[in-house]
N, C-alpha and C positions, 0 to 999 in steps of 0.2 A: 522738119529737116531731114535730109537724106542720110540714111545710115552709110550708105557706100561713100559718100563725100566725107562724113566725119572720120570714119575708119581709115580713109585714105590719109587725110592729114594728121590723125592721131599716129599713124604708123611712120609719116615721114617725119613730122617735126617732133613727135613726142618719143617714139621708140628708137628710130634711127639716130635723131638728134642726141637722145640721151645717151645711147651706146657711144657715139662719137665723142660727146663731151666728157663722159665718164673715163673712156680709154685716154684721152688726152690729159686728163686731169690726173690719172694714175700715172702716165708716164712723165708728165711735170713733177709730181709729187716724189718719183724716184730720181729724178734729176735733181731736184731741189735737195734731197736729203745725200746725195753723192758728190755735190761740187765741194772740192776743196778751196776753202779761202782762209786768210789769215784771221784768225780769231785770238785776240789778246796777245799777239806776237808769234804765235805758232800756227801751223798748217795743219787742218784737222778735217778728215771726212766724217760724216754724219755731224756736221758742226752746228745743226740747228739745236740740237739738244744743249749744246754748250753756250749758246747765245743768249739763252733766257736769262732774266734777272732774278727768277723764282726757283723753286727747287725744281730738281732734274725729274723727279717721279711726276710732277704735274706737267712738265714738257711732253715728257712720253706719253702721257694720258691724252693731252691735246693732239699730239699728232696721231696717236691710235684712232681717236676719234674722228679725225678727219680723213683718215684712210676708210675707215668703216663707212662714213657718209658716202665718200666717192665709190665704194664698192655697192652701196645700196642704189646709187644711181644706175650702175650697170645692170643690178638685178632688176630694178624697176623698168629698164629699157628692154629687156627680155621678156619680162611680164607684159609690157605693153605690146609687143609684137605678137605674143601669142593671144592677147586678148583682142587685138583689133582684127586679127584673123578668124576669131570664133563667130562664126554665123548662126550658132545654135541658141544663143541668148536673145531673148526678145529684146525689144527697142527700150523699154522703160528700165529694164535690170541693167542694160548696157549704159543707158545715161546715168543711173545712180552710181554705178562703179566708176564710170568716167569723172563723176563729181567727187566721189570719195578719193580716188587716185590723185586728183588734181589737189585736193585739200593735204593729203598725206605729204605729197611731194613739196607742197608750198611749206609744210612745218619742217620736213627735212632741209628745206633749202634755207629757211631761217637759222635753224641749228647750225648748218654748215658755214654760214655768214658770220655766226656768233665765234665760231671755232677759228676762222680765219682771222676775224677782228683781234681775238685774244692772242694769236700768233703775231700778228703785225704790231700790237702793241707791245708786246713783252719781249721783242727781238730787237737787235741792232740791224735788221736787215736792209733799212733805207740806205746804208753806207755802200752795200755791194749792189752792182747793177744788175747782173743776171738774176740773182735769187729775187731782186726787188721786181724784175718784170715777171717772173714766174708767179710770184704773190699777186700780182695784177691780174694775171691770165687767171688764177683761181678766183678771184673777185668776178671777172668778166664771164666766165662760164656759169658761176653760180647765178648771176643776173639772168643769163638765159634759162636756167632751170626755174627760177621764179617766175620769169614770164611766161614759160611754157605752162607752169602749174596754174598761174591765175588764168590763163586762157583756157585751158583745160577744165579746170574747176567751173568757170563762168559758163562755157558752153554745156558742160553736164547739168549744171544747176538750171539753165534755160531750157534745156531740153527734158529735164524731170518735170518742170513746171508746165511745160507744154504738153507732155503725155498725160499729167494729170487733170489739166483742163479738158484733154479729149476724153478721158474716161468719165468727167462728170458730165459731159455734154450727151 
């Protein structure tokens, strides 16, 4: 595998894609929490916390976990930009890091999908059109992150095995 080609695609789809997705998710998160809708007969801003059928503290923890995972995507995008521009690391170490970043992104993506699922199940968000589509947007961007993580981890693993095969020969 050519390192320049892998670095180019990691930079385009991994780093820039993660930055764009995370910024769009954070904007959607802010919009979702500030949309005033009718909740039980009253109009409320920050209505999401009041729509839960469970304790308010758990709702707050779920939303905080969601925003932390979205910020983690932003930080990962910045790390991927610096990592893909680094030419001082040899190919074997680069491929191991690529594999590990892919696996970590996969784990964070599954945690994020669990947060989105818990928010979806515990709210009455289906009855409102705009928040429902924003929640679907969260699911779509999370699928993008999961696909990028699977591809990045797979390419990293293939490259690690290829480099180990070259070292043995």
